[in-house]
KOLKOLTOR-584523 format. One line per field, with one value per residue (C-alpha): x, y, z; chain; residue number from 0. Coordinates in steps of 0.001 Angstrom, whole numbers. Example, Ala and Ser with C-alpha at 12.3 -4.5 7.8 and 13.67 -1.06 7.14 Angstrom:
2
u = c(12300 13670)
v = c(-4500 -1060)
w = c(7800 7140)
chain = c(A A)
n = c(0 1)
//
This chain:
432
u = c(15775 12033 12689 9915 9192 8341 11012 12279 9416 9800 9545 7767 4028 3043 -209 1324 3559 730 -1627 878 1998 -1408 -2188 976 368 -3204 -2036 315 -1862 -5468 -5721 -8902 -10529 -9620 -11121 -14421 -14352 -13319 -14442 -17684 -17030 13183 15924 16552 13327 14650 16704 14140 10909 10606 6886 4112 3649 3843 4529 1492 53 -3614 -5344 -7187 -6194 -7084 -7450 -4165 -3970 -3659 -3255 -4591 -2702 -4118 -3107 -433 -774 -3648 -3549 -3317 -5047 -7671 -8853 -11652 -11845 -14898 -15411 -15308 -12030 -13794 -12468 -13649 -10902 -10671 -7977 -7816 -11445 -13709 -14497 -10957 -11641 -15068 -13692 -10811 -13258 -15197 -12193 -10033 -11531 -11056 -7529 -6598 -8100 -6370 -2872 -3311 -4207 -1746 644 4353 5012 6352 8080 6188 6526 5142 3320 1500 821 -725 -2863 -4116 -4784 -6974 -9225 -11601 -9395 -9031 -5857 -4477 -1274 636 3128 5671 6709 5346 6170 3357 3274 2780 39 -1833 -1471 -3083 -6025 -6416 -5142 -2054 -271 -148 2886 5976 6448 9150 8799 7603 5641 3760 1218 -1215 -3840 -6385 -7230 -9347 -7558 -9023 -9853 -11719 -8957 -8078 -4426 -2863 -314 2181 4816 7750 11452 12170 9989 6524 5116 1897 499 -2463 -5117 -8161 -10406 -13138 -13901 -17548 -16599 -14285 -16744 -19528 -17341 -16368 -20027 -20661 -18524 -19680 -17007 -16235 -13910 -10679 -7644 -3874 -1345 -120 -3645 -3787 -3931 -1441 245 1417 4214 6797 4508 4900 2775 659 -368 -4149 -6159 -9558 -11105 -13061 -15975 -14746 -11547 -11842 -9435 -8272 -8457 -5832 -5921 -3260 -4528 -1722 -3807 -6576 -6390 -7371 -4431 -2031 -3231 -2532 944 1537 685 2974 6002 5458 5553 3217 2816 -301 1243 4859 7897 9063 10975 10471 13101 13531 11501 8523 9176 8153 10566 9770 12624 11664 13506 13810 13683 13119 9816 9537 6316 6610 4078 3060 2063 5200 6075 9425 10640 14280 14837 17666 16865 14918 11684 8816 7397 7964 6606 9950 10416 13306 12089 14410 12248 10934 7312 7423 8997 6286 3442 4928 5401 1948 224 2149 1438 -2205 -2674 -1210 -3738 -6715 -10015 -8894 -8459 -9894 -10404 -6739 -5294 -1768 56 3445 5807 9149 11879 15547 18850 20313 23983 24224 23045 19486 16237 13863 10211 8344 4680 2655 -880 -3389 -6924 -8878 -5590 -4009 -768 -464 2953 5060 8770 9536 6451 3713 5821 9091 10061 13742 14934 18352 19353 15784 14133 12692 15290 13463 10084 8640 4945 3028 49 -2423 -5725 -7059 -10653 -12160 -13631 -16619 -14548 -13839 -10468 -9728 -7429 -6248 -7733 -5829 -4983 -3322 -1394 -267 883 2774 4402 5924 6875 8761 10437 10715 8842 7267 4084 1468 726 -2016 -954 -2178 257 66 -1272 -1913 -4433 -5463 -4028 -4939 -4752 -1940 -294 3360 5632 7213)
v = c(3595 3278 -303 -1946 -5053 -7008 -9455 -9470 -10824 -13929 -12514 -15475 -15504 -18655 -19586 -22383 -23616 -23606 -25376 -28139 -28555 -28416 -32048 -33239 -30919 -32066 -35632 -34732 -32307 -31786 -28524 -29372 -30629 -27353 -25468 -27222 -26878 -23230 -21561 -19697 -17138 728 1661 4606 6320 7739 10439 11223 11710 14474 13757 16205 15459 17406 15680 15357 13245 13559 10533 11112 12486 15701 16759 17775 21529 22925 19467 18889 15655 12939 9357 8408 4682 2348 -1000 -4211 -6406 -5847 -8508 -8164 -10840 -11363 -12809 -16363 -15899 -16002 -13599 -11292 -10576 -8049 -8378 -8016 -6906 -3869 -4619 -3594 79 13 -1653 808 3719 2148 1499 4558 6851 4471 3547 7234 7910 4910 5673 9425 8911 6094 6133 5474 2145 -840 -3756 -7014 -10553 -12417 -14776 -11846 -10393 -13665 -13873 -10344 -11201 -14116 -11913 -9126 -7106 -4923 -5587 -3894 -4365 -2125 -3217 -628 332 3711 5946 6011 9817 10080 7455 9277 12516 10857 9963 13689 13430 14474 12453 13418 11269 11245 8045 7883 4183 2708 -406 -2212 -4061 -2315 -3718 -2723 -5546 -5996 -7811 -10162 -7163 -5340 -2767 -1747 -1794 -332 -2741 -2326 -4589 -3881 -4431 -2848 -5397 -5686 -2947 -2100 1065 2034 4057 6185 4089 2411 -1304 -606 1449 -1216 -4017 -2124 -1724 -5393 -6430 -4786 -7398 -10958 -13684 -14786 -17732 -15718 -17017 -16554 -18998 -19833 -21051 -23468 -27089 -28343 -27205 -23731 -24590 -22792 -19896 -16386 -16694 -13562 -14256 -13957 -16749 -15640 -16213 -13595 -14585 -12822 -11392 -9135 -8195 -4586 -2326 392 3795 6430 9700 11902 12623 14377 18179 18648 16508 18352 21673 20511 19420 22774 24606 22417 22601 26005 24472 24729 21119 21768 24231 24625 23651 20072 17284 13537 10927 7738 5699 8057 10019 13679 16110 19645 21895 24600 27290 25243 21669 19029 17198 13855 12086 8456 6760 4403 7324 7562 11185 12349 15811 16626 19925 21985 25320 26375 24453 25640 22249 22789 26365 27883 25634 23197 19697 17451 15249 11977 12673 15988 14338 11673 14154 16632 13860 12411 15791 16655 13372 13367 16864 15841 13002 14822 14323 11354 8646 5189 2449 2589 4376 5732 4311 5020 2048 3184 5793 5136 6978 7562 7293 11084 11348 12392 10466 8583 8419 5571 4835 2006 1718 -594 -1683 -3120 -3666 -5526 -4071 -3315 -4582 -2138 -2269 961 1297 3900 6933 8133 11580 12386 15011 16679 19304 19722 20208 18083 17166 14568 12913 10084 9174 6583 8646 5835 4905 1424 276 -3016 -4896 -7211 -10275 -12582 -14259 -17688 -17520 -20379 -20515 -18519 -21589 -23346 -20190 -19799 -23413 -23237 -19919 -21581 -24608 -22534 -20240 -20626 -17715 -17066 -15065 -15270 -11933 -11291 -8791 -7484 -8445 -7157 -9714 -8363 -5526 -6279 -6776 -10096 -11124 -13593 -15047 -14298 -14987 -12334)
w = c(4199 3944 3157 1226 3299 184 -784 -4328 -6385 -8458 -11989 -13441 -12994 -11145 -12825 -14887 -12064 -9576 -11920 -12699 -9099 -7440 -8291 -6555 -3621 -3174 -2795 60 2017 2994 1077 -777 2391 4017 1087 1546 5320 5545 8718 8507 9354 9342 11168 8863 9903 13135 11476 8845 10703 13217 13468 14079 17762 20940 24236 26458 29170 28284 26845 23601 20231 18470 14863 13298 13111 9616 8115 4603 4010 1805 2487 -20 728 1549 3370 1356 3953 6646 9098 11665 14388 16603 20096 18796 16946 13587 11009 8271 5747 2919 281 -3518 -3656 -3662 -19 924 200 1826 4961 5163 5184 8051 10302 9543 12181 15080 13927 13758 17169 18727 17519 17948 21608 22239 25148 24978 23230 25118 23419 23304 21952 18984 21319 22918 19463 18280 21395 20761 17124 18192 20338 19314 17019 13940 11943 8856 6895 4488 1849 2947 6460 7520 10487 13039 13067 9316 9321 12101 10157 7136 9373 10147 13718 15656 18323 21964 22742 20606 18606 15954 15247 11983 11100 8375 10546 12878 15224 17855 20256 23368 26199 28823 31043 28254 27733 24172 23097 19965 18489 15671 14151 11849 11353 14746 16538 18064 20289 22066 23618 25743 23969 24732 22477 24480 24348 23513 20446 19077 19812 18059 14971 14971 15161 11784 9989 9441 9270 5701 6323 6243 8131 8196 6794 10321 11093 8161 9304 6720 3542 4579 7017 4840 3847 5299 8478 8002 4423 4477 2925 1675 -1721 -3591 -5796 -8947 -10391 -13419 -16192 -16541 -19571 -19943 -21651 -22331 -20806 -22079 -25181 -23255 -23568 -19895 -18801 -21090 -19737 -16181 -17241 -18919 -15726 -13663 -15953 -17582 -21061 -24038 -25098 -27156 -29576 -28538 -30596 -30164 -31845 -32024 -31217 -33240 -30758 -31077 -27868 -28215 -26547 -25365 -24240 -21792 -19907 -16719 -17936 -20583 -20901 -22703 -23651 -24705 -26945 -24128 -21894 -19758 -19015 -17665 -16746 -15985 -14204 -15649 -14019 -10958 -10404 -8244 -7384 -3667 -3715 -2803 240 420 1241 3231 5483 4114 4980 3111 69 43 358 -2123 -4675 -4147 -4471 -7634 -9400 -8347 -9732 -13080 -13378 -11851 -13637 -15714 -13107 -13624 -11035 -9999 -6998 -6654 -3637 -2078 -2392 -983 -750 -1402 -1430 -4884 -5851 -5942 -2347 -3166 -2766 -5017 -3942 -5643 -6294 -7809 -9139 -7447 -8280 -5345 -3518 -6456 -7811 -11515 -12536 -14563 -15419 -13529 -11348 -11725 -10824 -9306 -8060 -7416 -4949 -4871 -2329 -1115 -4501 -7296 -9909 -11990 -12162 -14184 -14338 -16318 -17484 -17945 -16359 -15696 -15582 -14526 -17444 -17538 -18312 -15359 -15073 -13646 -10624 -8412 -4894 -2297 -195 -3112 -3960 -335 -78 -3357 -2409 642 -1421 -3955 -1416 2357 3851 467 311 -2461 -4054 -6591 -9237 -12561 -15322 -18891 -21334 -24812 -24708 -21117 -17665 -16076 -12380 -11661 -8559 -7895 -4931 -2708)
chain = c(A A A A A A A A A A A A A A A A A A A A A A A A A A A A A A A A A A A A A A A A A A A A A A A A A A A A A A A A A A A A A A A A A A A A A A A A A A A A A A A A A A A A A A A A A A A A A A A A A A A A A A A A A A A A A A A A A A A A A A A A A A A A A A A A A A A A A A A A A A A A A A A A A A A A A A A A A A A A A A A A A A A A A A A A A A A A A A A A A A A A A A A A A A A A A A A A A A A A A A A A A A A A A A A A A A A A A A A A A A A A A A A A A A A A A A A A A A A A A A A A A A A A A A A A A A A A A A A A A A A A A A A A A A A A A A A A A A A A A A A A A A A A A A A A A A A A A A A A A A A A A A A A A A A A A A A A A A A A A A A A A A A A A A A A A A A A A A A A A A A A A A A A A A A A A A A A A A A A A A A A A A A A A A A A A A A A A A A A A A A A A A A A A A A A A A A A A A A A A A A A A A A A A A A A A A A A A A A A A A A A A A A A A A A A A A A A)
n = c(0 1 2 3 4 5 6 7 8 9 10 11 12 13 14 15 16 17 18 19 20 21 22 23 24 25 26 27 28 29 30 31 32 33 34 35 36 37 38 39 40 41 42 43 44 45 46 47 48 49 50 51 52 53 54 55 56 57 58 59 60 61 62 63 64 65 66 67 68 69 70 71 72 73 74 75 76 77 78 79 80 81 82 83 84 85 86 87 88 89 90 91 92 93 94 95 96 97 98 99 100 101 102 103 104 105 106 107 108 109 110 111 112 113 114 115 116 117 118 119 120 121 122 123 124 125 126 127 128 129 130 131 132 133 134 135 136 137 138 139 140 141 142 143 144 145 146 147 148 149 150 151 152 153 154 155 156 157 158 159 160 161 162 163 164 165 166 167 168 169 170 171 172 173 174 175 176 177 178 179 180 181 182 183 184 185 186 187 188 189 190 191 192 193 194 195 196 197 198 199 200 201 202 203 204 205 206 207 208 209 210 211 212 213 214 215 216 217 218 219 220 221 222 223 224 225 226 227 228 229 230 231 232 233 234 235 236 237 238 239 240 241 242 243 244 245 246 247 248 249 250 251 252 253 254 255 256 257 258 259 260 261 262 263 264 265 266 267 268 269 270 271 272 273 274 275 276 277 278 279 280 281 282 283 284 285 286 287 288 289 290 291 292 293 294 295 296 297 298 299 300 301 302 303 304 305 306 307 308 309 310 311 312 313 314 315 316 317 318 319 320 321 322 323 324 325 326 327 328 329 330 331 332 333 334 335 336 337 338 339 340 341 342 343 344 345 346 347 348 349 350 351 352 353 354 355 356 357 358 359 360 361 362 363 364 365 366 367 368 369 370 371 372 373 374 375 376 377 378 379 380 381 382 383 384 385 386 387 388 389 390 391 392 393 394 395 396 397 398 399 400 401 402 403 404 405 406 407 408 409 410 411 412 413 414 415 416 417 418 419 420 421 422 423 424 425 426 427 428 429 430 431)
//
């Protein structure tokens, strides 16, 4: 359920492996030539998501009534393709957020006004991807209805499918189609978005040499086809700070849990964890900033409303965690990373931290919220903030990383992450 499409990550960071192997690889492929000649340029969803749509035959979307949702996940990759098939790509950089802001309105309008989806083929998908198009990819499959809601729109035609890849593309007759791809297959729908609007948006992005692994001439035959290959000029280290010590943060936590953690009675465990016992639960604060709260009585996290649908659990969790950290955020963003059934029959909603689309690797992720019988039973949050430093880090070129990912694992995908290294977090390539 809510399967994270990412394969189990190789735990060993690949910097050393890639560096050692790149010499051998270069001798057997034309990778370095390609570098210098780069172009200029969930089956479980059905029962969980009722959606927020009303059937209709009109074309065009409308703002979602009474919706105050905030997107709990952002795309990891955005690609804009022009008339000549040349691409602009944003990934692992500040441009990812800026690009997302520019395309979000038209994506929301397109999928909000989309007609009933019809199944398509990968060949047709690839043809659409080669024409004028706007493409974005998420790390976790999302239901179409929830995504449209995050864009501030509602859907006029019911669509309970989910996907991780989304695209708007202009066909040979200048009609715009809304495409999506996920574990259920590839689908396309008509949309009310006009060709002129999409073309105008595309014209705002200049090609930067980005291309997909399936477009590489040699070296990426075993790599996950949709791995984007684009190099960024600079990658910076991250500095981390424990925000649990700030009085403003503690006051927000007090209000949420109904505990006095500034002056209230507490005890300290052998490992340094401070424990506060309240009427309705137990709060633990670890020295590294990890906070956990186990509900033992009646919580009011859901404002008296039982939460059973997946979209409500995601949004309730995201709002709660965001409120706890409000005012002390750094350069990181909190992003939904999956929901799973627990052994007790409840649900675990998971989140990770990202900086410029790059995941910060933590043993247990950034946060988890557990639900039992429609209410929150346990939550755990790493109360830290992360800020980009001034120190640049050396990272292997994306093409080398992509080629080596496929060499180490068929269908492997290179993934840039921030891994802890002493007092800092440094960017490193891993394989998914």
